N, C-alpha and C positions, 0 to 999 in steps of 0.2 A: 113888580116895579112899575110906577106910572110912566106915561109917555114923557112928561116933563122931566122926571128924574133921569130917564134915559138920555134926553137931550143934554142935560147938565153934565152927566157922566161923560158923554161923547165929547163935548166941548172941552172938558177938563183933560181928557186923554189927548186930544189934538193939541191942546196948549202945552201939555207935558212933552209931546213929541217934538215941539219946536222950541222948547226952552233951551238956553245955552248949555245947561248941564247935560240934558239928554242928548243934544247934538254931539257934544264931546264924547259921550259914552258910545254913541253909534259910530263915530269916527274912529274910536279906539278899537272897535271889535276886530277888524281885520289885522291891525298892527299886532294886537295881542295874540291873535291866532297864529300869525307868522312867527312871533317870538316863541310860542309854544312848539311850533314846528321845529324851530332851530334847536330848542332844548332837547329834542329827541335825536338829534344828530350826534353820533359818537365819533365820527371821523369826517374831516373836511380838508383833505390834503392840499387842495388848490385854493383854500381860503375863499371859496365862493360866497360864503355868508359873512365875511368880515365886515361888509357894509351894513349888515343888519344890526343896527344898534339904536340906542335911545336918542342919539344926537341928530339923526336925519329922518326925514319923512320916508315912509315905506315905498313911496313911488320912486325913490332914488336907490332902492336896494337892488342888488343883482338878481336878475331873473323875475322881477316883479313889474307888472304893468297895471296901472290903475285907470279907472274910468275917467273920461274927460268931464262928464257931468257930475260925477261923485268922486272927487280926487282922492278920497281916503278909502274907497272901495276897490279891492283887487279884482281884476278881470282875468289876468293871465299869471300863472306861476310856472315858469319854464326854467328847469334846472337840469337839463339833459347833459349827460356825460361829465358830471362835476366830481366824480369819485366819492360821492357822499355815502356814508354808511349810517345805519340806525334804523329806526322804525318810523312809519308815517304817523304823525300825531293825529288823534281823532279830532283835534281842534280845527283840522282842515275843513271840517264840515261847517264851520262858522263863516267861511268865506262865501257868503250867500250870493255875491255878484259874479262869482268865478265862472268863466266860460271855457277856459282851457287849463288843464293840469298836466304838466309834462315833467315826469320824473324818470324818464327812460335812461338806461345804461348807467346805472349807479349800483350801489350795494345795499339797497333797502331790504330789510327782512321783516319777518312777522306777517301778520294778516293785513289784508286791505281793510281799512276802517269802515265799519258800517255807516259812519257819519257822512261818507261821501254821497250816500243816497239822499242827503238833504240839499245837495247842490242842484236846485231845480233849473238853473240857467246853464248848467254845464253842457258843452257841446263836444269837447275833445278831451279824452282821458287816455293818456299814454303812460303806461307803467312797465313797458317791456324791458327785458334784460336786467332784472334784479334777482333777488332770491326770496321773493314773497311766497308765503305759504298759506295754508288754510283753504277755505272754499271761496268761490266767487260770491260776493254778497248778493243775495236775491233782491235787496231793495235798491240796487243800482237802477232798476227799472223806474224808480221815481224820478230819475233824471230824464224827463220826457224829451228834452231837446237834444239828447246825445246823437251825434253824427258819427263819431269815431270812437271805438272801444278797443284798445290795444293792450293786452295783458300777456303777450307772448314771452317765451323764454324766462319763465319763473319756475316755481315749484308748487304750483297750485294743485289742490286735490279735489276729490269729489266729482260730482256730475255737472254737466253743463245745465245751469238752472233753466227750467222750462220758461220761467218768467222773462228770459231774454228775448223771447219772441214778441214781446209787446212794444218794442221800440218802433215807432212809426217813421222816424227820420234817420235811423241808423244806416249808414252807407258802408261801413267797414267793421267787421267783427273778426278780431285776430286773437286767437287763443293758442297759437302754435307753441310747441315745446314746453308743455307742462306735464303733469301727471294725472290729467283728467281721465275719467273712466265712464263707463255706461254707454248708452245709445245716444245717437244724435237726435235731439228733440225735434219732433215734427213741427213744433211751434215756430221753429226758425223759418219755416216757409211763409210766415206772416210778415217777415221783414221786407216789405215791398220796395223799399228804397235801396236795398243792399246791393252793392257792386263787388264787395270782396268778402269771401267766406274762407277763413284760414284757420283750420282746426288740426293741422298736421302735427306729427310727433307727439302723440298722446297715447292713451290706452283705450280709445273708443272701440266699441265692438258693435256687432249687429249689422243690419242692412243699411244702406244709404237710403233715406226716405225718398220715395218717389215724389212726395209733395214738394220737395225742393225745386222741382221743375217749374214751380210758380214764380220763382225769383227771376223775373224777366229782364232785370237790369244787371244781372250777374256778369262780371268780367273775369274775376279771379276765383277759381274753385280749387281749394287746396286741402285735401284730406289725406295726404300721404303719411306713411309711417304710423299706422294705427293697426287695429286688428279687425278691420271691417271685413264682412263676408257678403256673399250673395253676388249679384250682378250689378252692372251700372244701369240705373233706371233709364229707359229710353226718353222719359220726359226731360231729363237733364241734358241729354244730347240734342235737344231741340231748342236750347237757350242760345240763340244765334249770336248774342253779344259776348259770349265767353271767348277770352283770348288765351287764358292760361288754365290748363286742366291737369291737375296733379292728383293721382290716386295711387302712386307707387308704394310698394312695400306694405301691402295689406294681404288679405286672403280672398281677394275677389276672383271670380271666375267667369266663364262664358265667352262668347265671341264678341267682337267689336262691330258695331253697326256698319254695314257696307256703305251707308250714306253719311258717315261722319264728316267727310270732306265737303258735303253739301249743306248739312244742317248746322254745322259749326264753321262757317266760312271765314271767321276772323281769328281762328286759332293761330297762336304764335308759339306756344310751348305745350307739349304733350308729354306727360310722365306716367307711364303705365307699368314700369318695371317692377319686378319682384312680386308678381301675383301668379295667378293660374289661368290666365287668359289663353285661349286656344283658337284654332281656325286660321283663316287667311287675314293678312294685313290688307285692309280695304284699298282697292285701287283709287278710290275717291280721294285718298290722302294727297294724291298728286294735284288736286284742285286747291290745296291750301297754300295760296300764293304768298301768305305772310309768315309761313312756318319758319321758325328759327331753330327750335330744339325738338327732337323726337327721340324718346327713350322708351323702348319696349323690351328691354333686356330682362332675362330671368323669367320667361314665360314659356308657353308651349305652342307658339305660333308656327305654322307650317306653310308650305306652298310658295316660297320665294318672296322677294322684296317687290314692292310696287314698282313697275317698270319705268315710270316717268318721273321719278324723284328728282332727276336732274333738271327738271323745269322749275324747281323751287330754288331760285338763285339766292335766296336769303338764308339758306340753311347754314348753321354754324356747328351744330352738334347732332350727330346721328349715332345712336347706340342700339344695335340689334343683337348683342351677344347673348349667348345661352338661350337659344331657341332651337327650332328644327326647320330652319328656313331652306336648307339645302335639299335638292331633289336627287342628289347623287348623279347629276348629269354634267357633262363637260361645259355646259354654258351657264352653270350656276352663278358665275361671276360676271356675266355680261352686263349687269346693271352698272358695274363700275364705269363703263364707257360714258354713261349719261351723267355720272356724278362729277365729271370733269368740268361741267358747266356751273357747278356750285362754287363760285369764286370766293366765297367767304368761309368755306368749310374749315373748321379747326380740329374737330374730333370725329373720327370714324372708327367704330368698334364693331367688328364682325365675328369675334371669337366664338368658338364652340357652337357651330351651326350646321355641321355636316356639309359644308359647302365644298364642291368638287370643281376641279378645272385648273387651268393655268391662270396666273395673275396677269391680266391684260397689260400690254405695253402702255395703254392709255393712262395708267396710274401716274405716269410721268407728267400728265397734264393736270393733275389735281391742283387745287389751290395752294399757292405758296404760303398761305396762312395756316396750313395744316400743322398741328403740333403733336397729335397723337394718332397713330395708325396701328390698330391691333387686329390680327386675324388668326390668332392661335387656336389650336384644337379643331382644325378642319381637315380636308383632304386635298389641299392645294398642292399641285406638283409643278414640275418644270423649274426653270431658272428664275432667279430674282431679277426683274427687269433693271438694267443699269440706269434707266431714266429716273429711278427713285432718287437719284442725286439731286433732282430739281426741287425736292421737298425740303428746302433749306432751313425751315423753321421747326422741323421735327425735333421733339424732345423725347418721344417714346416710340420705338419701333418694335412691335411684339409679334413674332412670327413663329414661335415654337410649336411643336407637336403638329407638324404637317409632313409633306413629302418633297420639300424643295431639294433640288439637285444642283450640281455645278458649284461654282465658288461664290463667295461673297464679293460683289462688285467692288473693285478697287476704288471706284468713284464714291463709294459710301462715305469715304473720309471727308467729303464735302459737307456732310451733315454735322457741322461744327457745334450745334446746340444739343446734340443727343445727350440724354441723361440715362436712358434705359435702352439696352439693345439685347433682345432675347431671340435666339434662333435655335434653341436646343431641340433635340429629338426630331431631326430632319435627316436628310441624306447628303448634306453639303460636304464638299471636298476641297482639295487644294490647300493653300496656305492661308493663315489668318492675315489679312492685309495689314501691313504696318501703318497704312494711312489712317486706320481707325484710331490708332494710338497717337499718331503725330498731330492730328487735327481736332479730334473729338475730345478735347480736354475737360469737358463738363461731365463725361461719363461717370456714373456712380454704380452701374450694374451692367456686367457683360456676362451673358449666359449662353454658352455655345456647346454644352456637353452633349454627348451621344450623337455625334456626327462622324464624318470621315476625314476630318482635318489632319493634315500632315505638316511636316516641316518643324521649325523651331518656334518656341514661344517668343513673340517679338519683344525685344528689349525696350522698345518704345512705349510699352505699357506703363513704364515708369513716368511717362508724361501725364498720365491720367491722375492728377493729384487729388481728385475727389472720389476715386474708385473705392467702394467698400465691399463689393461682392464680385468675385471672378470665378466662374465655373467652366472649366475646360476639360473635365473628365470624359472618359470613354471616347477618345479619339485616337489618332495615330501620331501624336506629337513626339518628337525625339529631341535629343540633345540635353543640355543642362538647363537648369532653372535660372533665368536672368537675375543677377543680383539687384538690378534696378527695380524688380518687382517688390522687393522687400524694403525698399526705401519709401514705400507708400504708407505713411502713418495712418491714412484713411482706411486701409484695408483691414476692417475690423469685424465684419459680419461673417464672411465665409470665403475661403480659398480652397478650391477642389481641383487638383490636377491628377487625380487617381486614374488608373487604367489607361495609361499612355505608355510610351516607350522612353521615358525620361531616364537620364543617366547622370552620374556624378554625385557630388556631395551638395548638401543644402548650403547655400551661401551664408557666410557669417552675418550678412546684413538682414537676416530674418527678423530681427527686432521683435516687435510685438504682434506680428502677423499671426492670424489664426489658421492653422494648417489642418486639412482634413485628408487623410488617406493618400499620401504620396506613396510611390512604389516601395515595396518591401526592400528592394535592393538598394534604395537610396538611403544614405545616412542622414538622419534628421535630428536636429536638436531644437526644442521649443524653448524660447527664452522667456516668454511671458504670455499670459492669457487672462484678461480681466473678465471677459464676458462668457466664458464657458467653464464649467466645473471640471470637465474631463479633458485632459491633455494627452494626445497620442504621441508616443515616441516610437521611432522605428530604428 
């Protein structure tokens, strides 16, 4: 082709591009793509797309934003939480000016269209909380401008594409809650702008690549609930910008770097639970002045708790349960004294740790924001401090399987928000305080079996209108069963009064309560039982 001919052809093409007819076709491209998108929608319960019609310009359609310079070109399609169902039309790939595609929290199904890879201007892709299936399209990496890629909580399959490591501008990669398998690609270490890596709740296995330590801008590191093995690479524990570190519920092992509180000074949330970590909890954790949540439950840590955790006044959630932190020494619980400085503490879990000693009186000085206190399965002895009444926002008090003695403090009735109270398998004695039943009307579960309680069963239990589980067996309770107990329509999970000294007949008010093993001498008639196939009659 001669140069002159090339010029002629070029001019002709340019002329064609600016002809009225061609301009109309260009302007129609995005509108037609959106209408094709609408045609794939099978349910629109909130009529979000009712404005998408022939009579109005697409810039006036719900969820659509158009360019100021090119009014017929769509730059943003935002339809989050509209209840939409159907598949994502491949014509979405014709929206060549699109910078943000937000279809989160709907009911889209099917595969992610490969055509999205044609959106070379795309910066934000949010498709989380749908039921999308298939593999992650490898050609998404053609979207070189992508800053945020969020595909979490879908049903995506296959491996994480190695190609995802080619995004030079990607700041957030969120693939949480899918069915992805395979190893974590080393190529992800090339995402130099990445601040959030969220791969949790998948089926990923293998080691955590040490190369991820190159992600110097990383803030959120979330690999929890996978099948990862090996140890935590020390290179990752040197990324000082990390604030949230979650690797819980994997198969990781090894000890935790003693310098974690120095090399990761900005940590706010640590989730290590449900692994096979062992050794000491680093004392340097006491340097983490911004720490809010620490969960090391379900591991094999030994040697006690860091002594100065009380200096971390921003702590809200502490979970140490199911480890070997007790030293079988009387001062195992001395750390509790310092925790009274944690004025924001809401959850403290110490269960199953072989902790020994008396519960310090200083527990009365704990944060009044505390909602859950659990210390089951230890060797704690002595009386329950009456000052526990100060923890007025407690909803869960879990103290079973210890060696507590004395009575339940009458003042415990001040804990009016209690939902769960478990003190079974101790050596508690005296009467069951009626104040529990008079004031703690939110109680759903009372578990006091295998103690030395005596006296009668408080009739005021009938005030606990939400009670669904009551276990008082293996005590020394006597007298008749209060008829008020069987006025509780909520009592539908388990009622166990066996191995006491109860007498008399079963009240006629038994109704639909589920009865387990009342004394043989007691006359019992079960009137109904929807939740159990076996009904005992004595």
